[in-house]
Structures are given as C-alpha cells and as structure tokens.
Backbone as CSV, one residue per row, in Angstrom:
resi,resn,N_x,N_y,N_z,CA_x,CA_y,CA_z,C_x,C_y,C_z
1,MET,98.787,79.021,108.351,97.387,79.419,108.274,96.503,78.214,108.555
2,THR,95.412,78.443,109.258,94.516,77.369,109.674,93.078,77.813,109.500
3,ASP,92.248,76.919,109.023,90.815,77.162,108.995,90.204,76.540,110.234
4,VAL,89.631,77.382,111.076,89.028,76.940,112.327,87.520,76.848,112.127
5,ILE,86.921,75.768,112.587,85.477,75.602,112.469,84.837,75.992,113.793
6,SER,84.023,77.029,113.754,83.360,77.506,114.957,82.195,76.591,115.321
7,ARG,81.568,76.890,116.439,80.555,76.006,117.001,79.375,75.788,116.065
8,ASP,79.027,76.802,115.260,77.879,76.652,114.360,78.292,76.231,112.956
9,GLY,79.546,75.810,112.797,80.012,75.313,111.511,80.641,76.355,110.615
10,THR,80.720,77.616,111.053,81.331,78.673,110.259,82.850,78.506,110.254
11,ARG,83.436,78.619,109.077,84.894,78.493,108.932,85.542,79.847,109.175
12,ILE,86.442,79.910,110.142,87.140,81.134,110.504,88.600,81.015,110.067
13,HIS,89.036,81.970,109.262,90.418,81.979,108.793,91.323,82.544,109.883
14,ALA,92.351,81.794,110.258,93.259,82.221,111.320,94.687,81.891,110.927
15,GLN,95.629,82.581,111.540,97.025,82.258,111.322,97.816,82.492,112.597
16,SER,98.846,81.664,112.773,99.718,81.733,113.936,101.151,81.856,113.466
17,GLU,101.887,82.776,114.090,103.293,82.981,113.760,104.099,82.944,115.047
18,GLY,105.229,82.242,115.007,106.090,82.154,116.173,106.016,80.785,116.813
19,PRO,106.976,80.472,117.691,107.040,79.151,118.333,105.797,78.844,119.155
20,ASP,105.384,77.571,119.118,104.164,77.165,119.809,104.238,77.372,121.317
21,ASP,105.453,77.341,121.893,105.570,77.442,123.348,105.898,78.851,123.825
22,SER,105.768,79.839,122.935,106.027,81.229,123.314,104.763,81.879,123.871
23,PRO,104.913,82.942,124.665,103.744,83.687,125.143,102.901,84.183,123.971
24,VAL,101.587,84.078,124.104,100.664,84.327,122.994,100.072,85.734,123.066
25,ILE,100.018,86.383,121.900,99.212,87.583,121.725,98.186,87.295,120.637
26,ILE,96.931,87.566,120.936,95.852,87.387,119.966,95.358,88.768,119.539
27,PHE,95.216,88.961,118.240,94.705,90.214,117.695,93.338,89.971,117.071
28,ALA,92.374,90.817,117.419,91.044,90.773,116.801,90.759,92.137,116.192
29,ASN,90.428,92.157,114.922,90.356,93.417,114.185,88.956,94.014,114.181
30,SER,88.850,95.126,113.487,87.649,95.955,113.528,86.636,95.553,112.460
31,LEU,85.443,96.063,112.611,84.403,95.952,111.589,84.923,96.526,110.271
32,GLY,84.785,95.748,109.187,85.178,96.238,107.872,86.647,96.097,107.547
33,SER,87.394,95.339,108.366,88.818,95.135,108.080,89.147,93.650,108.167
34,THR,90.374,93.312,107.819,90.856,91.937,107.917,92.037,91.893,108.869
35,LEU,92.572,90.716,109.091,93.725,90.576,109.976,94.939,91.356,109.484
36,ALA,94.927,91.765,108.205,96.044,92.537,107.657,96.128,93.936,108.263
37,VAL,95.103,94.379,108.979,95.132,95.707,109.572,96.249,95.833,110.609
38,TRP,96.766,94.690,111.078,97.832,94.676,112.078,99.228,94.576,111.482
39,ASP,99.341,94.462,110.172,100.632,94.161,109.550,101.751,95.115,109.967
40,ALA,101.451,96.407,110.041,102.510,97.399,110.253,103.121,97.325,111.641
41,ILE,102.354,96.845,112.626,102.891,96.877,113.991,103.632,95.599,114.378
42,LEU,103.392,94.491,113.687,103.978,93.223,114.120,105.503,93.249,114.152
43,PRO,106.177,93.834,113.132,107.642,93.857,113.198,108.180,94.740,114.319
44,LEU,107.357,95.565,114.919,107.779,96.510,115.941,107.601,95.960,117.352
45,LEU,107.019,94.778,117.498,106.791,94.188,118.810,108.023,93.427,119.286
46,PRO,108.141,93.183,120.582,109.289,92.424,121.094,109.371,91.034,120.462
47,GLU,110.569,90.509,120.388,110.753,89.146,119.903,110.329,88.154,120.980
48,GLY,110.132,86.911,120.544,109.803,85.852,121.489,108.332,85.694,121.772
49,LEU,107.475,86.140,120.847,106.034,86.034,121.011,105.432,85.116,119.957
50,ARG,104.318,84.534,120.288,103.505,83.820,119.304,102.315,84.704,118.973
51,ILE,102.176,85.070,117.708,101.138,86.000,117.265,100.027,85.225,116.566
52,ILE,98.814,85.367,117.044,97.650,84.728,116.435,96.675,85.810,115.988
53,ARG,96.274,85.729,114.723,95.293,86.661,114.161,94.213,85.869,113.441
54,PHE,93.034,86.472,113.322,91.963,85.800,112.592,91.035,86.836,111.978
55,ASP,90.363,86.436,110.903,89.344,87.273,110.276,87.992,87.000,110.936
56,LEU,87.272,88.056,111.251,85.922,87.891,111.775,85.047,87.149,110.771
57,ARG,84.033,86.482,111.251,83.066,85.896,110.319,82.504,87.010,109.425
58,GLY,82.316,86.665,108.155,81.821,87.664,107.212,82.882,88.611,106.689
59,HIS,84.139,88.412,107.067,85.232,89.299,106.695,86.426,88.504,106.173
60,GLY,87.203,89.138,105.317,88.442,88.537,104.837,88.222,87.175,104.221
61,ARG,89.014,86.203,104.683,88.945,84.840,104.142,88.036,83.921,104.955
62,SER,87.373,84.448,105.960,86.423,83.633,106.714,85.117,83.479,105.947
63,ASP,84.332,82.493,106.341,83.028,82.288,105.719,82.118,83.494,105.945
64,VAL,81.144,83.625,105.059,80.151,84.698,105.172,78.770,84.050,105.310
65,PRO,78.432,83.602,106.526,77.072,83.050,106.695,76.033,84.160,106.604
66,GLU,74.817,83.771,106.355,73.743,84.748,106.286,73.554,85.411,107.643
67,GLY,73.418,86.721,107.657,73.217,87.457,108.897,71.748,87.489,109.300
68,PRO,71.430,88.177,110.373,72.345,88.901,111.258,73.129,87.960,112.172
69,TYR,74.274,88.457,112.696,75.071,87.699,113.645,74.796,88.214,115.054
70,THR,75.242,87.444,116.041,75.153,87.863,117.437,76.554,87.981,118.009
71,MET,76.698,88.761,119.083,77.992,88.857,119.731,78.405,87.504,120.294
72,GLY,77.428,86.716,120.729,77.747,85.373,121.202,78.443,84.540,120.134
73,GLN,78.013,84.677,118.882,78.673,83.952,117.791,80.101,84.454,117.579
74,LEU,80.288,85.774,117.628,81.634,86.325,117.428,82.574,85.892,118.545
75,VAL,82.085,85.874,119.763,82.902,85.411,120.882,83.212,83.918,120.730
76,SER,82.231,83.147,120.309,82.466,81.715,120.097,83.493,81.465,119.004
77,ASP,83.509,82.318,117.982,84.523,82.193,116.934,85.926,82.373,117.527
78,ALA,86.089,83.414,118.345,87.392,83.651,118.982,87.751,82.502,119.919
79,GLU,86.765,82.001,120.622,86.975,80.868,121.522,87.456,79.643,120.739
80,ALA,86.847,79.409,119.581,87.255,78.268,118.754,88.686,78.427,118.265
81,VAL,89.072,79.640,117.883,90.453,79.886,117.469,91.414,79.554,118.611
82,CYS,91.089,80.025,119.813,91.939,79.755,120.973,92.025,78.261,121.263
83,GLU,90.910,77.571,121.130,90.916,76.131,121.411,91.772,75.370,120.404
84,VAL,91.666,75.711,119.138,92.445,75.011,118.110,93.944,75.199,118.328
85,PHE,94.340,76.406,118.742,95.756,76.683,118.962,96.196,76.396,120.397
86,GLY,95.303,75.874,121.217,95.659,75.502,122.579,96.035,76.668,123.461
87,VAL,95.342,77.781,123.307,95.736,79.019,123.990,95.199,79.075,125.410
88,ARG,96.088,79.451,126.331,95.741,79.832,127.688,96.599,81.031,128.067
89,ASP,96.087,81.860,128.952,96.870,82.993,129.491,97.437,83.895,128.403
90,ALA,96.631,84.217,127.431,97.068,85.078,126.334,96.878,86.548,126.681
91,LEU,97.585,87.384,125.958,97.303,88.818,125.916,96.434,89.045,124.692
92,PHE,95.240,89.550,124.884,94.277,89.724,123.797,94.189,91.209,123.460
93,ILE,94.427,91.544,122.194,94.371,92.929,121.742,93.210,93.056,120.764
94,GLY,92.199,93.812,121.164,90.990,93.922,120.351,90.744,95.352,119.919
95,LEU,90.536,95.526,118.629,90.282,96.839,118.027,88.807,96.952,117.668
96,SER,88.135,97.978,118.179,86.734,98.236,117.858,85.873,97.028,118.260
97,VAL,85.173,96.402,117.327,84.385,95.233,117.692,85.284,94.122,118.227
98,GLY,86.547,94.103,117.807,87.493,93.144,118.371,87.665,93.324,119.860
99,GLY,87.556,94.566,120.345,87.621,94.827,121.772,86.379,94.355,122.503
100,MET,85.230,94.396,121.829,84.009,93.848,122.425,84.127,92.333,122.536
101,ILE,84.674,91.714,121.500,84.906,90.269,121.533,85.838,89.907,122.683
102,ALA,86.880,90.727,122.880,87.816,90.487,123.983,87.099,90.498,125.321
103,GLN,86.205,91.470,125.514,85.462,91.540,126.775,84.594,90.301,126.974
104,GLY,83.904,89.904,125.917,83.030,88.740,126.016,83.798,87.460,126.296
105,LEU,84.959,87.298,125.644,85.749,86.084,125.839,86.367,86.059,127.231
106,ALA,86.806,87.230,127.734,87.396,87.280,129.073,86.385,86.879,130.142
107,VAL,85.117,87.213,129.920,84.067,86.820,130.858,83.750,85.334,130.717
108,LYS,83.652,84.864,129.469,83.234,83.484,129.220,84.326,82.470,129.531
109,ARG,85.566,82.787,129.139,86.683,81.850,129.287,87.880,82.554,129.927
110,PRO,87.797,82.876,131.201,88.859,83.661,131.835,90.231,83.004,131.802
111,GLU,90.268,81.682,131.684,91.581,81.019,131.647,92.334,81.286,130.349
112,MET,91.629,81.774,129.337,92.280,82.030,128.050,92.992,83.381,128.006
113,ILE,92.561,84.340,128.832,93.072,85.703,128.727,93.614,86.155,130.083
114,ARG,94.894,86.481,130.140,95.495,86.973,131.383,95.556,88.497,131.430
115,ALA,95.440,89.145,130.273,95.463,90.607,130.180,94.897,90.978,128.825
116,PHE,94.384,92.223,128.703,93.939,92.623,127.374,94.086,94.115,127.130
117,VAL,94.081,94.444,125.834,94.129,95.819,125.355,92.810,96.100,124.658
118,LEU,92.095,97.100,125.155,90.825,97.501,124.558,91.081,98.771,123.762
119,SER,91.198,98.610,122.468,91.603,99.705,121.590,90.419,100.241,120.809
120,ASN,90.130,101.541,121.001,89.093,102.197,120.197,87.799,101.387,120.233
121,THR,87.376,101.087,121.435,86.217,100.228,121.629,85.477,100.666,122.878
122,ALA,84.444,99.925,123.228,83.652,100.256,124.414,82.832,99.049,124.822
123,ALA,82.225,99.147,126.001,81.313,98.093,126.444,80.013,98.125,125.640
124,LYS,79.664,99.307,125.152,78.493,99.481,124.285,78.842,100.559,123.279
125,ILE,78.649,100.283,121.998,78.981,101.237,120.941,77.709,101.627,120.201
126,GLY,77.375,102.904,120.255,76.215,103.395,119.527,74.912,102.893,120.115
127,ASN,73.870,102.937,119.287,72.544,102.477,119.712,71.865,101.758,118.552
128,GLN,70.740,101.152,118.835,70.066,100.336,117.830,69.732,101.147,116.577
129,GLY,69.254,102.373,116.762,68.882,103.188,115.612,70.063,103.517,114.726
130,MET,71.205,103.829,115.334,72.396,104.141,114.550,72.821,102.962,113.688
131,TRP,72.811,101.763,114.281,73.242,100.583,113.521,72.205,100.170,112.477
132,THR,70.937,100.387,112.776,69.908,100.123,111.767,70.114,101.032,110.557
133,ASP,70.423,102.285,110.813,70.691,103.222,109.720,71.950,102.819,108.947
134,ARG,72.973,102.359,109.664,74.208,101.939,108.985,73.937,100.747,108.066
135,ILE,73.192,99.787,108.561,72.862,98.614,107.748,72.071,99.028,106.513
136,ALA,71.104,99.929,106.690,70.304,100.397,105.558,71.186,101.107,104.529
137,MET,72.163,101.886,104.992,73.058,102.577,104.070,73.871,101.588,103.245
138,ILE,74.373,100.538,103.897,75.155,99.533,103.178,74.276,98.789,102.180
139,ARG,73.074,98.444,102.587,72.171,97.729,101.675,71.837,98.596,100.452
140,GLU,71.734,99.898,100.661,71.349,100.792,99.569,72.536,101.204,98.706
141,GLN,73.661,101.546,99.321,74.788,102.134,98.599,75.914,101.153,98.310
142,GLY,75.944,100.021,99.014,77.062,99.104,98.873,78.268,99.606,99.648
143,MET,79.304,98.780,99.715,80.492,99.144,100.484,81.210,100.344,99.879
144,ALA,81.308,100.380,98.567,82.007,101.498,97.919,81.269,102.813,98.149
145,GLY,79.942,102.767,98.113,79.171,103.982,98.304,79.270,104.539,99.710
146,ALA,79.536,103.656,100.683,79.614,104.086,102.080,81.035,104.357,102.537
147,SER,82.032,104.026,101.707,83.407,104.013,102.199,83.939,105.392,102.572
148,ASP,83.575,106.439,101.837,84.099,107.766,102.169,83.672,108.197,103.569
149,ALA,82.409,107.966,103.906,81.923,108.334,105.236,82.627,107.528,106.316
150,VAL,82.855,106.255,106.041,83.531,105.408,107.027,84.988,105.824,107.186
151,MET,85.661,106.147,106.082,87.069,106.550,106.169,87.233,107.814,107.013
152,GLN,86.264,108.697,106.975,86.335,109.910,107.784,86.250,109.597,109.271
153,ARG,85.569,108.505,109.622,85.540,108.098,111.033,86.792,107.306,111.394
154,TRP,87.292,106.558,110.437,88.450,105.703,110.691,89.729,106.498,110.943
155,PHE,89.914,107.606,110.206,91.222,108.247,110.182,91.164,109.713,110.578
156,GLY,92.268,110.171,111.161,92.399,111.569,111.535,92.769,112.429,110.345
157,ARG,92.833,113.716,110.574,93.029,114.691,109.497,94.370,114.531,108.777
158,ASP,95.390,114.044,109.477,96.709,113.926,108.854,96.792,112.747,107.887
159,PHE,95.924,111.754,108.097,95.997,110.519,107.313,94.913,110.443,106.246
160,TYR,93.749,111.005,106.553,92.617,110.913,105.633,92.956,111.567,104.293
161,GLY,92.680,110.848,103.202,92.900,111.369,101.864,94.303,111.211,101.331
162,THR,95.226,110.678,102.136,96.597,110.474,101.666,96.690,109.155,100.895
163,PRO,97.749,108.980,100.101,97.913,107.708,99.381,97.962,106.501,100.319
164,ALA,98.452,106.703,101.545,98.539,105.593,102.488,97.172,105.057,102.886
165,MET,96.123,105.865,102.694,94.777,105.427,103.051,94.197,104.458,102.020
166,ALA,94.703,104.494,100.803,94.097,103.734,99.705,93.967,102.238,99.986
167,PRO,95.003,101.556,100.518,94.835,100.121,100.787,93.767,99.820,101.826
168,LEU,93.606,100.713,102.787,92.583,100.494,103.811,91.188,100.724,103.249
169,LYS,91.057,101.698,102.376,89.787,101.937,101.708,89.416,100.732,100.836
170,ALA,90.421,100.185,100.147,90.178,99.002,99.323,89.803,97.800,100.182
171,MET,90.446,97.663,101.335,90.113,96.577,102.263,88.660,96.669,102.696
172,PHE,88.234,97.875,103.056,86.848,98.076,103.475,85.884,97.740,102.343
173,GLU,86.161,98.245,101.145,85.247,98.049,100.018,85.180,96.597,99.573
174,ALA,86.230,95.806,99.893,86.234,94.389,99.529,85.457,93.524,100.527
175,THR,85.053,94.115,101.644,84.307,93.370,102.655,82.917,93.015,102.135
176,SER,82.488,91.813,102.439,81.147,91.388,102.044,80.092,92.261,102.726
177,PRO,79.153,92.823,101.962,78.064,93.580,102.603,77.278,92.738,103.601
178,GLU,77.057,91.475,103.271,76.325,90.596,104.193,77.101,90.421,105.495
179,GLY,78.410,90.207,105.379,79.231,90.047,106.568,79.297,91.315,107.395
180,TYR,79.443,92.449,106.713,79.518,93.726,107.411,78.219,94.010,108.169
181,CYS,77.104,93.839,107.488,75.808,94.095,108.134,75.553,93.094,109.259
182,GLY,76.010,91.859,109.072,75.851,90.865,110.122,76.548,91.264,111.404
183,VAL,77.794,91.783,111.279,78.539,92.208,112.464,77.948,93.493,113.036
184,CYS,77.450,94.384,112.180,76.745,95.571,112.681,75.618,95.174,113.627
185,ALA,74.860,94.158,113.239,73.738,93.701,114.067,74.238,93.162,115.406
186,ALA,75.396,92.485,115.386,75.957,91.960,116.629,76.353,93.090,117.572
187,ILE,76.964,94.135,117.031,77.355,95.291,117.857,76.113,95.970,118.426
188,ALA,75.095,96.121,117.578,73.874,96.811,118.000,73.229,96.144,119.212
189,GLY,73.353,94.833,119.302,72.696,94.099,120.378,73.552,93.873,121.606
190,THR,74.704,94.542,121.704,75.659,94.251,122.782,75.769,95.389,123.783
191,ASP,75.680,95.034,125.045,75.938,95.949,126.157,76.690,95.160,127.223
192,PHE,78.000,95.430,127.323,78.862,94.677,128.231,79.190,95.437,129.522
193,TYR,78.478,96.524,129.806,78.831,97.311,130.984,78.857,96.470,132.257
194,THR,77.838,95.668,132.482,77.792,94.880,133.718,78.842,93.774,133.738
195,PRO,78.933,92.916,132.714,79.958,91.862,132.784,81.382,92.398,132.797
196,THR,81.649,93.463,132.039,83.008,94.001,132.018,83.385,94.586,133.371
197,SER,82.416,95.158,134.087,82.710,95.728,135.407,83.118,94.669,136.417
198,GLY,82.864,93.413,136.121,83.265,92.329,137.010,84.640,91.759,136.717
199,LEU,85.292,92.220,135.652,86.605,91.688,135.290,87.687,92.255,136.199
200,ARG,88.701,91.439,136.469,89.831,91.845,137.289,91.119,91.345,136.646
201,ILE,91.420,91.888,135.474,92.644,91.522,134.777,93.351,92.793,134.323
202,PRO,94.675,92.741,134.129,95.395,93.919,133.640,94.814,94.392,132.309
203,THR,94.557,95.696,132.237,93.858,96.258,131.080,94.510,97.556,130.642
204,LEU,94.704,97.692,129.352,95.133,98.952,128.747,94.069,99.393,127.760
205,GLY,93.576,100.617,127.910,92.683,101.202,126.928,93.445,102.168,126.048
206,ILE,93.206,102.108,124.745,93.843,103.020,123.788,92.746,103.731,123.012
207,ALA,92.872,105.053,122.899,91.906,105.855,122.154,92.636,106.786,121.198
208,GLY,91.925,107.199,120.150,92.435,108.186,119.212,91.707,109.502,119.421
209,SER,92.458,110.603,119.446,91.850,111.897,119.770,90.824,112.333,118.733
210,GLU,90.900,111.801,117.497,89.979,112.194,116.441,89.086,111.031,116.002
211,ASP,88.882,110.101,116.892,88.068,108.914,116.589,86.596,109.303,116.550
212,GLY,85.978,109.158,115.377,84.574,109.492,115.224,83.629,108.364,115.557
213,SER,84.170,107.173,115.844,83.325,106.018,116.154,83.276,105.724,117.644
214,THR,84.432,105.709,118.287,84.517,105.491,119.737,85.395,106.593,120.318
215,PRO,84.802,107.742,120.629,85.575,108.877,121.142,86.329,108.522,122.428
216,PRO,87.384,109.267,122.734,88.209,108.945,123.906,87.426,108.795,125.204
217,ASP,86.439,109.649,125.446,85.684,109.560,126.694,84.923,108.239,126.802
218,LEU,84.468,107.719,125.669,83.751,106.446,125.670,84.704,105.300,125.991
219,VAL,85.890,105.329,125.397,86.888,104.292,125.684,87.286,104.347,127.159
220,ARG,87.557,105.568,127.662,87.971,105.710,129.056,86.870,105.222,130.007
221,GLU,85.618,105.529,129.679,84.505,105.087,130.517,84.491,103.569,130.651
222,THR,84.801,102.873,129.561,84.804,101.410,129.588,85.975,100.868,130.389
223,VAL,87.194,101.339,130.132,88.342,100.777,130.850,88.289,101.140,132.331
224,ASP,87.635,102.244,132.666,87.495,102.619,134.076,86.605,101.651,134.846
225,LEU,85.850,100.819,134.137,85.054,99.799,134.805,85.935,98.747,135.473
226,ILE,87.187,98.620,135.024,88.091,97.569,135.483,89.131,98.188,136.416
227,PRO,89.130,97.839,137.688,90.069,98.444,138.635,91.522,98.255,138.203
228,GLY,92.326,99.312,138.367,93.739,99.242,138.041,94.073,99.381,136.570
229,SER,93.069,99.664,135.739,93.313,99.764,134.296,94.138,100.994,133.951
230,GLN,94.793,100.936,132.795,95.557,102.050,132.256,94.835,102.600,131.027
231,PHE,95.104,103.860,130.718,94.482,104.497,129.554,95.536,105.326,128.827
232,ALA,95.545,105.221,127.494,96.494,105.998,126.683,95.744,106.653,125.532
233,LEU,96.074,107.896,125.262,95.469,108.651,124.164,96.534,108.921,123.112
234,ILE,96.254,108.523,121.886,97.136,108.839,120.756,96.520,110.025,120.022
235,ARG,97.275,111.076,119.896,96.744,112.313,119.329,96.817,112.311,117.797
236,ARG,95.841,113.030,117.213,95.767,113.236,115.763,95.629,111.915,114.986
237,VAL,94.895,110.971,115.571,94.534,109.737,114.874,93.056,109.482,115.103
238,GLY,92.478,108.637,114.253,91.078,108.296,114.365,90.854,106.934,114.987
239,HIS,90.066,106.107,114.305,89.570,104.847,114.860,90.540,103.684,114.666
240,ILE,91.532,103.835,113.776,92.443,102.726,113.458,93.890,103.185,113.690
241,PRO,94.276,103.494,114.918,95.597,104.062,115.168,96.751,103.121,114.856
242,CYS,96.506,101.824,114.843,97.582,100.881,114.513,98.045,101.055,113.076
243,VAL,97.214,101.651,112.231,97.585,101.946,110.846,98.169,103.351,110.724
244,GLU,97.555,104.306,111.411,97.985,105.698,111.279,99.336,105.964,111.951
245,LYS,99.517,105.440,113.151,100.767,105.664,113.888,101.250,104.338,114.475
246,PRO,101.743,103.444,113.609,102.137,102.117,114.102,103.274,102.156,115.121
247,ASP,104.229,103.089,114.967,105.332,103.156,115.918,104.832,103.487,117.321
248,GLU,103.970,104.493,117.423,103.458,104.892,118.727,102.554,103.806,119.307
249,TYR,101.756,103.193,118.459,100.853,102.129,118.912,101.653,100.937,119.427
250,ALA,102.657,100.519,118.647,103.471,99.375,119.053,104.249,99.668,120.333
251,ALA,104.668,100.919,120.510,105.383,101.284,121.737,104.479,101.117,122.956
252,LEU,103.203,101.497,122.820,102.258,101.305,123.916,102.070,99.820,124.225
253,LEU,101.940,99.009,123.180,101.779,97.576,123.386,103.016,96.982,124.043
254,SER,104.193,97.381,123.568,105.439,96.836,124.106,105.596,97.184,125.581
255,ARG,105.215,98.408,125.949,105.302,98.819,127.352,104.333,98.002,128.206
256,PHE,103.133,97.766,127.668,102.145,96.979,128.407,102.602,95.528,128.541
257,ILE,103.205,94.990,127.501,103.772,93.632,127.572,104.800,93.553,128.683
258,ALA,105.653,94.576,128.767,106.663,94.609,129.829,106.017,94.775,131.200
259,ASP,105.047,95.684,131.308,104.404,95.951,132.598,103.698,94.721,133.156
260,THR,103.135,93.923,132.272,102.382,92.743,132.704,103.259,91.497,132.801
261,GLY,104.543,91.620,132.443,105.442,90.471,132.475,105.065,89.382,131.501
262,HIS,104.441,89.765,130.386,103.894,88.749,129.490,104.985,87.910,128.827
263,LEU,106.123,88.506,128.532,107.196,87.727,127.909,107.748,86.673,128.862
264,ASN,107.520,86.852,130.145,108.005,85.890,131.144,106.876,85.024,131.674
265,ALA,105.768,85.004,130.929,104.586,84.295,131.419,104.710,82.788,131.304
266,GLY,105.770,82.329,130.640,105.977,80.896,130.517,105.213,80.309,129.356
267,GLN,105.161,79.019,129.310,104.489,78.317,128.213,103.003,78.612,128.260
268,THR,102.424,79.009,127.101,101.021,79.433,127.071,100.168,78.599,126.145
269,SER,100.719,77.575,125.577,99.907,76.757,124.678,100.351,75.329,124.689
C-alpha cells in the first residue's frame, strides 16, 4: 500500500499487487465506493498481472479535501498514481466516474493507457440539475438517508435487498458526505464527448441491463465514439456488475485482455 500525493497535495490511497515488471491493470471505482469494490473479481483474472487500485479523493482511505472537486483534479489523482508506480501502457478499467477518469487520463497522458474498459459510464452522466439535487439530498439526509435510493440504482432485482448487498450498503454509508458531494460536482461539470471521440485505443464498454444510473444505451453511445470498440451487456444487473456477477464480469475482462494481447505487452513499469 502506498500513499500518493497528488498535484494539489491531496493524499491518495493506492495499492499495487503483483510483480513490478508484469503488465499493469489499473482499476478506478465508482462514486460512493472504495477500491474494495473490485475484490471479488481479482482472483478470477489471469495470472501474471500487476494490479493497481486506488481510492478516489474523498473516498475510502484517501484524503477528504473540501469540495467541490473538478474532473481535472480526479484525473490528476490517477495520473499521480501512475507516475508513482511508473506505469506505461496499462489497461485501465474504470467503473462509473472511474470510467470518466479513464477517458480524461487517456486524452491527457496517452502513453499511460494502451487500452481501456469503460464500465457503466459515459462521456457525460446526467445534468447539472440532477447533480445539484443529489448534493442537496446528501446534505439534508446524510449518506444513510440516501442509501436506499442509491442501492436501487446500483443493483438489479436479483441482488437488491439480499444479504450480499449489506457490505456494499455499508461501504456507501461510510463514505464522507463532503467527498461524495465533491465528486458529484466533478461529474456534473464533465462532458467528454469531443475528447473521447478523438481516442484511438482498444475499448470495451460494459453495461448492466438494469442500470438506473448509466443505462445501456448511454454506455453504448459513448463507446461508439471510439472506432473499433466492443460492447457487452450483462443482463439482470445494475450499476455495479463486478459485485453482482463477478464471474461474468471477470470473463469479459479476461477475454478483452486476451484480445488486446495485454499479457504479452512486455514490461510496463
């Protein structure tokens, strides 16, 4: 585990697993979650990878600076993580806002990312009014008061309300309200349609058929901006399919790793 200091002095909690000279996969998680959201899929991935994960600013073990945040700050945080670990030519897997960060980093530092997975995300998510209302709800009700509504967007009908949902609900409720609202503001101010349309890297889009936050058509619209991209739909899951169906999610990642030759990409750090 490493504490990475971002450009504005914010401490970002990150961890790296696997040999330093192995091909790198970077995971960036969603609003209201921590790097632990990926735990279930890691044992299901091919061997011989270096896995790097980090908590967004305002989340998990990272610092919680006063908001609002900007997408530029979130991208700079990811950039700082990559610089500390010496990352080049990584496969970047971004979930929700993590996918927006992936798009921003691929534009800003193309040498760091050779391919990416845009999972349950988009070039633009929602609108200013929606995020203003979300921030107001958190300020008024707190994380616990808002968690039921969020869980209904996060999970499909088969998973919502089951005992398996409890740790994820607790993860959400443990998130700092300041950090959560800060990242909400960053999402509200982001529109990557033009820069993402200029990218030319291998891309896989993943959507959940019951995703109430980034519906499948929105995800497909974004990945279609990138020529040659692939799209996969996981049925009967919501916004966090890596938790609901880790076997199916990991199988998609493993196939994409094989398709892009990432395990044979050579030394990446």
